[in-house]
FIKE-929033 format. One record per residue (C-alpha): x, y, z; chain. Coordinates in nm, 3 decimals, padded with zeros to 5 digits, always signed. Layout:
<r><x>X</x><y>Y</y><z>Z</z><chaine>A</chaine></r>
...
END
This chain:
<r><x>+03.579</x><y>-00.804</y><z>+00.641</z><chaine>A</chaine></r>
<r><x>+03.276</x><y>-00.743</y><z>+00.859</z><chaine>A</chaine></r>
<r><x>+02.943</x><y>-00.714</y><z>+00.686</z><chaine>A</chaine></r>
<r><x>+02.724</x><y>-00.418</y><z>+00.774</z><chaine>A</chaine></r>
<r><x>+02.351</x><y>-00.383</y><z>+00.727</z><chaine>A</chaine></r>
<r><x>+02.121</x><y>-00.099</y><z>+00.627</z><chaine>A</chaine></r>
<r><x>+01.748</x><y>-00.038</y><z>+00.638</z><chaine>A</chaine></r>
<r><x>+01.629</x><y>+00.114</y><z>+00.312</z><chaine>A</chaine></r>
<r><x>+01.288</x><y>+00.272</y><z>+00.262</z><chaine>A</chaine></r>
<r><x>+01.162</x><y>+00.260</y><z>-00.095</z><chaine>A</chaine></r>
<r><x>+00.938</x><y>+00.518</y><z>-00.260</z><chaine>A</chaine></r>
<r><x>+00.633</x><y>+00.296</y><z>-00.190</z><chaine>A</chaine></r>
<r><x>+00.699</x><y>+00.323</y><z>+00.186</z><chaine>A</chaine></r>
<r><x>+00.815</x><y>-00.029</y><z>+00.268</z><chaine>A</chaine></r>
<r><x>+01.151</x><y>-00.089</y><z>+00.434</z><chaine>A</chaine></r>
<r><x>+01.387</x><y>-00.373</y><z>+00.367</z><chaine>A</chaine></r>
<r><x>+01.718</x><y>-00.478</y><z>+00.516</z><chaine>A</chaine></r>
<r><x>+02.012</x><y>-00.487</y><z>+00.279</z><chaine>A</chaine></r>
<r><x>+02.375</x><y>-00.581</y><z>+00.327</z><chaine>A</chaine></r>
<r><x>+02.633</x><y>-00.322</y><z>+00.231</z><chaine>A</chaine></r>
<r><x>+02.723</x><y>-00.509</y><z>-00.088</z><chaine>A</chaine></r>
<r><x>+02.357</x><y>-00.525</y><z>-00.201</z><chaine>A</chaine></r>
<r><x>+02.307</x><y>-00.159</y><z>-00.117</z><chaine>A</chaine></r>
<r><x>+02.561</x><y>-00.058</y><z>-00.382</z><chaine>A</chaine></r>
<r><x>+02.344</x><y>-00.213</y><z>-00.655</z><chaine>A</chaine></r>
<r><x>+02.032</x><y>-00.014</y><z>-00.556</z><chaine>A</chaine></r>
<r><x>+01.946</x><y>+00.298</y><z>-00.756</z><chaine>A</chaine></r>
<r><x>+01.973</x><y>+00.598</y><z>-00.520</z><chaine>A</chaine></r>
<r><x>+01.668</x><y>+00.755</y><z>-00.690</z><chaine>A</chaine></r>
<r><x>+01.454</x><y>+00.467</y><z>-00.556</z><chaine>A</chaine></r>
<r><x>+01.555</x><y>+00.528</y><z>-00.193</z><chaine>A</chaine></r>
<r><x>+01.331</x><y>+00.755</y><z>+00.015</z><chaine>A</chaine></r>
<r><x>+01.530</x><y>+00.707</y><z>+00.339</z><chaine>A</chaine></r>
<r><x>+01.817</x><y>+00.500</y><z>+00.473</z><chaine>A</chaine></r>
<r><x>+01.924</x><y>+00.403</y><z>+00.825</z><chaine>A</chaine></r>
<r><x>+02.248</x><y>+00.239</y><z>+00.931</z><chaine>A</chaine></r>
<r><x>+02.502</x><y>+00.096</y><z>+00.918</z><chaine>A</chaine></r>
<r><x>+02.424</x><y>-00.171</y><z>+01.177</z><chaine>A</chaine></r>
<r><x>+02.681</x><y>-00.424</y><z>+01.294</z><chaine>A</chaine></r>
<r><x>+02.447</x><y>-00.727</y><z>+01.284</z><chaine>A</chaine></r>
<r><x>+02.137</x><y>-00.843</y><z>+01.103</z><chaine>A</chaine></r>
<r><x>+01.966</x><y>-00.884</y><z>+01.442</z><chaine>A</chaine></r>
<r><x>+02.020</x><y>-00.517</y><z>+01.524</z><chaine>A</chaine></r>
<r><x>+01.887</x><y>-00.414</y><z>+01.183</z><chaine>A</chaine></r>
<r><x>+01.576</x><y>-00.630</y><z>+01.231</z><chaine>A</chaine></r>
<r><x>+01.510</x><y>-00.477</y><z>+01.572</z><chaine>A</chaine></r>
<r><x>+01.550</x><y>-00.125</y><z>+01.433</z><chaine>A</chaine></r>
<r><x>+01.319</x><y>-00.204</y><z>+01.139</z><chaine>A</chaine></r>
<r><x>+01.051</x><y>-00.323</y><z>+01.382</z><chaine>A</chaine></r>
<r><x>+01.089</x><y>+00.006</y><z>+01.568</z><chaine>A</chaine></r>
<r><x>+01.055</x><y>+00.205</y><z>+01.245</z><chaine>A</chaine></r>
<r><x>+00.737</x><y>+00.014</y><z>+01.156</z><chaine>A</chaine></r>
<r><x>+00.590</x><y>+00.069</y><z>+01.503</z><chaine>A</chaine></r>
<r><x>+00.667</x><y>+00.443</y><z>+01.488</z><chaine>A</chaine></r>
<r><x>+00.500</x><y>+00.472</y><z>+01.147</z><chaine>A</chaine></r>
<r><x>+00.816</x><y>+00.556</y><z>+00.953</z><chaine>A</chaine></r>
<r><x>+00.800</x><y>+00.234</y><z>+00.749</z><chaine>A</chaine></r>
<r><x>+00.530</x><y>+00.006</y><z>+00.619</z><chaine>A</chaine></r>
<r><x>+00.566</x><y>-00.371</y><z>+00.667</z><chaine>A</chaine></r>
<r><x>+00.633</x><y>-00.568</y><z>+00.349</z><chaine>A</chaine></r>
END
């Protein structure tokens, strides 16, 4: 099974990268926005950097 990755923005504005199995344990009420799925962690990291640069996410 291939692992997929998501970028999840919390209510405080910071974004973190979660694998699909970790995403299932997150309370949906705590998620302000979500991007993905991404095929690799490297792609998710690059997209997170882009979201931070565009002002959609705050760095942790």
